[in-house]
N, C-alpha and C positions, 0 to 999 in steps of 0.2 A: 772664357768666351771672347777675350780680347785678343788672345793668341790664336783662336780659329780665324778670326777676321783679318788679323795682319798677315797670317800665313798663307791665306788664300790670295793667289795672283790675280784672280778675276773679280775682286771685289772693289778695285780701282775704278771700275766702270760705274758702280753704284755710288762710290764716293764723288765722283764727277757729277752724278745726276743730283746728289745732295747740295753740292755747291750751287749747281744751277737753280734748284728749286729755293734754295735760301736767297740768292740774288734777286731771283723773281719774285719772291714775296717782299722784299723790300722795294721793288719798284711798284708792284700792286698798291702797297700801302702809300706809296707816294703818289701814285696816280688816283686813289680814293679821295686823298686829302688836297692834292693841288691839281692845276691843270697846266699841262705843258703844250706848247705849239706844235713841237716835232717829237711827241712822245716816244714814238716807235725808232727812230733814229736813237735817242738818248738810252731807252731800254736796251737796243740790241747792241750797241757799242759798250753799254755799261756792264753788261753780262759778260759780254767777251773779255773786257777789261777786268772784271772781277774773276773770272775763270783763270785769265793768265796770272794775275796777282797771286792767286792760290797756287798756281803750279811754280811760280818763282819764288814764294815764301818756303813751299814744301822743299824745293831745291836747296834753297839756303839753309833750312834747318838739316837737312840730309848731309850738306857739306859740313856744316858744324860738327855733326855728331861723328861722321865717318873720318873726316879729315884731321879736325882738331882734337876731339877726343877719342879718335882710334876704335869707335865702335864698328862692327860689321854688321851694317844694315841694309836691307834690300830697299831702292827707291820706291818701288810699288806698294811696299809695306807703309812706308812713310807717308805716301800719298794718300793711301785709302786712310790711315788714322786721321791725318790732318782734313781729310774730306769729310769724314763723319763727324768731327769736331766743328767743322765750318757750318753744319747745322744749327749750331747755337747762333750763329749770327742773325738767323731769321728772327730772333728776338727783337731785333731792332725794329722789324715791321710792327710788331706789338706795341712798343713805345712811340712810334709815329702814330699809330691809331689812338692810343689812349691821349696823347698830347692833342689830336684833333677834336676828340670828343669831351675830354675832360679839362682841357685849358690849362696844362700843368704848368708850373713854372720852369725857367731854363735850367735851374740849379738841380732840380727833380730830375730832369730828363738828362743831364749830364751824369748823375749819381747812376741812373738806370743803365744808360749806355756803358759806363765804366764798369758796372757790375756784370754786364753781359760779356765784356773783354775779360774781365778777372775770371769768370767762370769758364771761359774758352782756355785760359792760361792753364787753370788748374786741370782741366780735362785732359789737355795735351800733355802736361807734364806727369799726370798720374798714369796716363796710357802709356807713356813711354817707360816709366818705370816698371809697371805691370807687363806690358805686352813685349817689351824688348830688354827687359832687366838693366836698363840704364841707371846710372847712380843720380841720386836726389838731386844733386847740385848740377850736374850736367843737363839732367832732363828739363831743370828750370831755365837753365841759361838757352837751351835750345826752343824750348817754347816762348821765352822772351823774343829771342831773333825771329821765330816764325811770325810773331803778333806784329812786331815792328816792321817787318818787310811786307807783311799783307797790309797794313794801314798805309805805308808810305807808297806802294805801287797801285793800290786800288782806287780806282776812281768813285766807284759806289761808296766805299768807307770813308773816302775824304770829305763826302758831304757832310759827315757828322764829327769831325775833327778839324 
């Protein structure tokens, strides 16, 4: 199944929609729990920033895999796989809603958010192993690079780190 998705050149548009949906869900949860004075500006620029961060981190992962590890990968396939995996980030919106309604401690929130990114890491690394036949070590390094670049360049995700 992963092979069919990553080999379809038109799936990158669906991956882009998943990224936009996951970022929108984070801002929707923030809107429900807090109030901003210029909410539409924050959401519009935050979603654009998050989408560009996803593109930059996908390019960084592709660069590591193709230039450093000498894997023969298509950039559309890599962006499709990372875009589908980016949907896991929408779980942060559930953490935000849980925190506002259950009043969780900061330690539990940190553990939940770190577990979401750990899940994202394992999803990307396993997808690279299965979909592209990348070695385990190389796929884990590439997934780590993707997550580090994503968190470093994404404005919406910097809120939580």
